[in-house]
C-alpha positions as YAML, in Angstrom:
chain: A
units: angstrom
residues:
- id: 1
  name: MET
  ca: [-0.01, 0.01, -0.02]
- id: 2
  name: SER
  ca: [1.33, 3.49, -0.88]
- id: 3
  name: LEU
  ca: [2.57, 5.71, 1.92]
- id: 4
  name: ILE
  ca: [0.23, 8.62, 0.90]
- id: 5
  name: ARG
  ca: [-2.69, 6.15, 1.05]
- id: 6
  name: LEU
  ca: [-1.63, 5.11, 4.65]
- id: 7
  name: PHE
  ca: [-1.46, 8.88, 5.62]
- id: 8
  name: PHE
  ca: [-4.90, 9.36, 4.38]
- id: 9
  name: GLN
  ca: [-6.15, 6.40, 6.24]
- id: 10
  name: LEU
  ca: [-4.51, 7.88, 9.39]
- id: 11
  name: LEU
  ca: [-6.98, 10.76, 9.14]
- id: 12
  name: PHE
  ca: [-9.99, 8.34, 9.54]
- id: 13
  name: LEU
  ca: [-8.34, 6.28, 12.20]
- id: 14
  name: ARG
  ca: [-8.32, 3.26, 9.89]
- id: 15
  name: ALA
  ca: [-4.47, 3.00, 10.10]
- id: 16
  name: GLY
  ca: [-2.11, 3.49, 12.88]
- id: 17
  name: PRO
  ca: [1.61, 4.02, 13.42]
- id: 18
  name: GLU
  ca: [2.10, 0.20, 13.40]
- id: 19
  name: ASP
  ca: [0.93, 0.09, 9.88]
- id: 20
  name: MET
  ca: [3.62, 2.67, 8.54]
- id: 21
  name: PRO
  ca: [6.61, 0.93, 6.71]
- id: 22
  name: ALA
  ca: [9.50, 0.54, 9.09]
- id: 23
  name: GLY
  ca: [12.81, 2.26, 8.38]
- id: 24
  name: HIS
  ca: [14.27, 5.76, 8.00]
- id: 25
  name: GLN
  ca: [13.30, 6.11, 4.21]
- id: 26
  name: PRO
  ca: [9.56, 6.31, 4.85]
- id: 27
  name: LEU
  ca: [10.28, 8.70, 7.62]
- id: 28
  name: LEU
  ca: [12.37, 11.00, 5.25]
- id: 29
  name: ILE
  ca: [9.45, 11.01, 2.86]
- id: 30
  name: ALA
  ca: [6.93, 11.82, 5.53]
- id: 31
  name: VAL
  ca: [9.29, 14.75, 6.66]
- id: 32
  name: GLY
  ca: [9.70, 15.92, 3.11]
- id: 33
  name: PHE
  ca: [5.85, 15.92, 2.51]
- id: 34
  name: TYR
  ca: [5.47, 17.75, 5.81]
- id: 35
  name: LEU
  ca: [7.76, 20.36, 4.63]
- id: 36
  name: VAL
  ca: [6.24, 20.71, 1.24]
- id: 37
  name: VAL
  ca: [2.84, 21.21, 2.74]
- id: 38
  name: GLY
  ca: [4.20, 23.53, 5.41]
- id: 39
  name: VAL
  ca: [5.71, 25.77, 2.65]
- id: 40
  name: LEU
  ca: [2.30, 25.81, 0.83]
- id: 41
  name: LEU
  ca: [0.59, 26.85, 3.96]
- id: 42
  name: ASP
  ca: [3.22, 29.53, 4.67]
- id: 43
  name: ILE
  ca: [2.76, 30.98, 1.16]
- id: 44
  name: ALA
  ca: [-1.18, 30.88, 1.61]
- id: 45
  name: VAL
  ca: [-0.85, 32.75, 4.93]
- id: 46
  name: THR
  ca: [1.77, 35.29, 4.02]
- id: 47
  name: GLY
  ca: [1.56, 35.78, 0.19]
- id: 48
  name: GLU
  ca: [3.83, 34.20, -2.42]
- id: 49
  name: GLY
  ca: [7.46, 34.70, -1.77]
- id: 50
  name: GLN
  ca: [6.92, 36.40, 1.61]
- id: 51
  name: SER
  ca: [7.51, 34.92, 4.94]
- id: 52
  name: GLY
  ca: [6.12, 35.66, 8.38]
- id: 53
  name: LEU
  ca: [9.66, 36.36, 9.40]
- id: 54
  name: GLY
  ca: [10.34, 38.94, 6.61]
- id: 55
  name: GLY
  ca: [13.11, 36.63, 5.33]
- id: 56
  name: GLY
  ca: [11.51, 35.16, 2.31]
- id: 57
  name: LEU
  ca: [10.88, 31.39, 2.18]
- id: 58
  name: GLY
  ca: [13.85, 30.94, 4.59]
- id: 59
  name: GLY
  ca: [11.86, 32.31, 7.57]
- id: 60
  name: GLY
  ca: [8.95, 29.98, 7.03]
- id: 61
  name: LEU
  ca: [11.39, 26.96, 6.71]
- id: 62
  name: LEU
  ca: [12.90, 28.11, 9.94]
- id: 63
  name: LEU
  ca: [9.62, 27.87, 11.66]
- id: 64
  name: LEU
  ca: [8.81, 24.57, 10.06]
- id: 65
  name: ALA
  ca: [12.28, 23.18, 11.12]
- id: 66
  name: ALA
  ca: [11.43, 24.39, 14.74]
- id: 67
  name: ASP
  ca: [8.13, 22.65, 14.70]
- id: 68
  name: ALA
  ca: [9.56, 19.56, 13.41]
- id: 69
  name: ALA
  ca: [12.23, 19.46, 15.99]
- id: 70
  name: VAL
  ca: [9.63, 19.92, 18.64]
- id: 71
  name: LEU
  ca: [7.57, 17.16, 17.20]
- id: 72
  name: VAL
  ca: [10.59, 14.84, 16.97]
- id: 73
  name: ALA
  ca: [11.94, 15.68, 20.58]
- id: 74
  name: TYR
  ca: [8.54, 15.55, 22.22]
- id: 75
  name: SER
  ca: [7.43, 12.37, 20.65]
- id: 76
  name: ALA
  ca: [10.62, 10.43, 20.80]
- id: 77
  name: GLY
  ca: [11.23, 11.53, 24.46]
- id: 78
  name: LEU
  ca: [7.74, 10.18, 25.28]
- id: 79
  name: ALA
  ca: [8.54, 6.90, 23.44]
- id: 80
  name: MET
  ca: [11.82, 6.58, 25.26]
- id: 81
  name: LEU
  ca: [10.10, 7.19, 28.67]
- id: 82
  name: ARG
  ca: [7.59, 4.55, 27.90]
- id: 83
  name: ASP
  ca: [10.44, 2.11, 26.77]
- id: 84
  name: HIS
  ca: [9.18, 2.01, 23.07]
- id: 85
  name: ARG
  ca: [12.33, 3.12, 21.31]
- id: 86
  name: ALA
  ca: [11.78, 0.69, 18.41]
- id: 87
  name: ARG
  ca: [8.54, 2.34, 17.59]
- id: 88
  name: ILE
  ca: [9.87, 5.85, 17.05]
- id: 89
  name: PRO
  ca: [10.54, 5.68, 13.28]
- id: 90
  name: GLN
  ca: [7.09, 4.43, 12.61]
- id: 91
  name: MET
  ca: [5.33, 6.74, 15.16]
- id: 92
  name: LEU
  ca: [7.28, 9.82, 13.58]
- id: 93
  name: THR
  ca: [6.35, 8.68, 10.05]
- id: 94
  name: ALA
  ca: [2.73, 8.46, 11.11]
- id: 95
  name: LEU
  ca: [2.84, 11.91, 12.99]
- id: 96
  name: PHE
  ca: [4.51, 13.82, 10.05]
- id: 97
  name: GLY
  ca: [2.35, 12.14, 7.40]
- id: 98
  name: ALA
  ca: [-0.84, 12.81, 9.28]
- id: 99
  name: THR
  ca: [0.23, 16.35, 10.03]
- id: 100
  name: ALA
  ca: [0.90, 16.94, 6.33]
- id: 101
  name: MET
  ca: [-2.38, 15.46, 5.17]
- id: 102
  name: LEU
  ca: [-4.20, 17.53, 7.69]
- id: 103
  name: GLY
  ca: [-2.30, 20.64, 6.35]
- id: 104
  name: LEU
  ca: [-3.58, 19.81, 2.92]
- id: 105
  name: VAL
  ca: [-7.20, 19.83, 4.38]
- id: 106
  name: ALA
  ca: [-6.55, 23.10, 6.13]
- id: 107
  name: TRP
  ca: [-4.94, 24.71, 2.98]
- id: 108
  name: PRO
  ca: [-8.34, 25.75, 1.38]
- id: 109
  name: LEU
  ca: [-9.43, 27.15, 4.62]
- id: 110
  name: VAL
  ca: [-6.34, 29.09, 5.06]
- id: 111
  name: VAL
  ca: [-6.78, 30.60, 1.43]
- id: 112
  name: MET
  ca: [-10.37, 31.55, 2.01]
- id: 113
  name: GLN
  ca: [-9.83, 33.31, 5.33]
- id: 114
  name: PRO
  ca: [-12.10, 36.23, 5.55]
- id: 115
  name: THR
  ca: [-10.32, 39.57, 5.49]
- id: 116
  name: GLY
  ca: [-13.17, 42.05, 5.83]
- id: 117
  name: ALA
  ca: [-12.25, 43.89, 2.64]
- id: 118
  name: GLU
  ca: [-13.99, 41.32, 0.56]
- id: 119
  name: ALA
  ca: [-17.56, 41.34, 2.06]
- id: 120
  name: ALA
  ca: [-19.95, 43.38, 4.08]
- id: 121
  name: ASP
  ca: [-21.09, 40.38, 5.94]
- id: 122
  name: ILE
  ca: [-17.66, 39.67, 7.48]
- id: 123
  name: ASP
  ca: [-18.91, 38.63, 10.89]
- id: 124
  name: THR
  ca: [-20.84, 35.67, 9.45]
- id: 125
  name: GLN
  ca: [-17.90, 34.75, 7.20]
- id: 126
  name: LEU
  ca: [-15.40, 34.88, 10.05]
- id: 127
  name: GLY
  ca: [-17.71, 33.05, 12.29]
- id: 128
  name: LEU
  ca: [-18.20, 30.17, 10.00]
- id: 129
  name: TRP
  ca: [-14.36, 30.12, 9.16]
- id: 130
  name: SER
  ca: [-13.58, 30.03, 12.72]
- id: 131
  name: VAL
  ca: [-15.86, 27.12, 13.40]
- id: 132
  name: LEU
  ca: [-14.30, 25.21, 10.66]
- id: 133
  name: MET
  ca: [-10.82, 25.83, 11.96]
- id: 134
  name: ILE
  ca: [-11.71, 24.78, 15.43]
- id: 135
  name: ALA
  ca: [-13.35, 21.54, 13.99]
- id: 136
  name: LEU
  ca: [-10.11, 20.88, 12.03]
- id: 137
  name: PHE
  ca: [-8.03, 21.53, 15.27]
- id: 138
  name: ALA
  ca: [-10.28, 19.00, 17.09]
- id: 139
  name: TRP
  ca: [-9.77, 16.50, 14.27]
- id: 140
  name: ASN
  ca: [-5.88, 17.09, 14.34]
- id: 141
  name: LEU
  ca: [-6.07, 16.33, 18.11]
- id: 142
  name: VAL
  ca: [-7.85, 13.22, 17.66]
- id: 143
  name: VAL
  ca: [-5.74, 11.86, 14.78]
- id: 144
  name: LEU
  ca: [-2.45, 12.76, 16.58]
- id: 145
  name: GLY
  ca: [-3.95, 11.45, 19.85]
- id: 146
  name: GLN
  ca: [-4.80, 8.07, 18.15]
- id: 147
  name: ILE
  ca: [-1.07, 7.80, 16.96]
- id: 148
  name: TYR
  ca: [0.18, 8.55, 20.43]
- id: 149
  name: ARG
  ca: [-2.41, 6.13, 21.92]
- id: 150
  name: ARG
  ca: [-1.48, 3.31, 19.66]
- id: 151
  name: THR
  ca: [2.38, 3.76, 19.84]
- id: 152
  name: LEU
  ca: [2.71, 4.58, 23.61]
- id: 153
  name: GLU
  ca: [-0.25, 2.27, 24.79]
- id: 154
  name: PHE
  ca: [-2.25, 5.01, 26.45]
- id: 155
  name: GLY
  ca: [-6.04, 5.30, 26.67]
- id: 156
  name: ALA
  ca: [-7.89, 7.53, 24.13]
- id: 157
  name: ALA
  ca: [-8.19, 10.53, 26.46]
- id: 158
  name: ILE
  ca: [-4.50, 10.46, 27.34]
- id: 159
  name: GLY
  ca: [-3.63, 10.17, 23.75]
- id: 160
  name: VAL
  ca: [-5.63, 13.29, 23.00]
- id: 161
  name: LEU
  ca: [-4.08, 15.03, 25.96]
- id: 162
  name: THR
  ca: [-0.61, 13.92, 24.76]
- id: 163
  name: ALA
  ca: [-1.35, 15.57, 21.35]
- id: 164
  name: LEU
  ca: [-2.60, 18.72, 23.06]
- id: 165
  name: GLY
  ca: [0.66, 18.83, 25.06]
- id: 166
  name: TYR
  ca: [2.56, 18.69, 21.66]
- id: 167
  name: PHE
  ca: [0.42, 21.56, 20.34]
- id: 168
  name: ILE
  ca: [0.91, 23.73, 23.35]
- id: 169
  name: LEU
  ca: [4.73, 23.22, 23.39]
- id: 170
  name: SER
  ca: [4.98, 23.75, 19.57]
- id: 171
  name: SER
  ca: [2.92, 27.03, 20.01]
- id: 172
  name: LEU
  ca: [5.11, 28.28, 22.69]
- id: 173
  name: VAL
  ca: [8.27, 27.67, 20.61]
- id: 174
  name: TYR
  ca: [6.59, 29.26, 17.41]
- id: 175
  name: MET
  ca: [5.54, 32.38, 19.59]
- id: 176
  name: THR
  ca: [9.04, 32.56, 21.08]
- id: 177
  name: LEU
  ca: [10.61, 32.54, 17.72]
- id: 178
  name: ALA
  ca: [8.04, 34.92, 16.21]
- id: 179
  name: VAL
  ca: [8.60, 37.52, 19.00]
- id: 180
  name: GLN
  ca: [12.24, 37.42, 18.62]
- id: 181
  name: LEU
  ca: [12.26, 37.49, 14.68]
- id: 182
  name: LEU
  ca: [9.20, 39.42, 13.54]
- id: 183
  name: PRO
  ca: [9.49, 42.99, 12.61]
- id: 184
  name: GLY
  ca: [7.42, 45.53, 14.47]
- id: 185
  name: GLU
  ca: [6.29, 46.13, 17.91]
- id: 186
  name: ALA
  ca: [6.49, 43.24, 20.36]
- id: 187
  name: GLY
  ca: [7.35, 40.86, 17.48]
- id: 188
  name: LEU
  ca: [4.20, 41.54, 15.63]
- id: 189
  name: PRO
  ca: [3.90, 42.43, 11.94]
- id: 190
  name: SER
  ca: [3.80, 46.21, 11.29]
...
């Protein structure tokens, strides 16, 4: 079965990390897929050729690399604490692949984000867009929670809380980098 098909099945909880091919090559493919989707999302958010760090595509890649490092360190650390070192490559393949697939699902929503300049009914559009983004975030928590649950032998609730822990840590690292590197007051775009 193709790796992309397995990633797609992760989104519907029909596959797990144990179904990912073992080895480092599938992991490298998953990381590459994650980076490509991340660049597409960065372009969708900031505009073509512009980065949130004001440094072109390199700034977006820096943030992607930081997020990837957080995902690897957090997940591998948990696997080592639970004495599941052998499962790390498959778990990371599943995490990067699922995250990339969910990024592809998010891409149209990111592109269609209401700005206020395009419609008089911005409150309704923004409300609907926000509900869809929250639903996507919840789906993301469930998918990553399932991967953690199956890899680390947790219950479903602990798996989702573990995924939430990753998102919190990733957001803290992202915001710390953004505050340090973005132009303008307090690290916010000017």
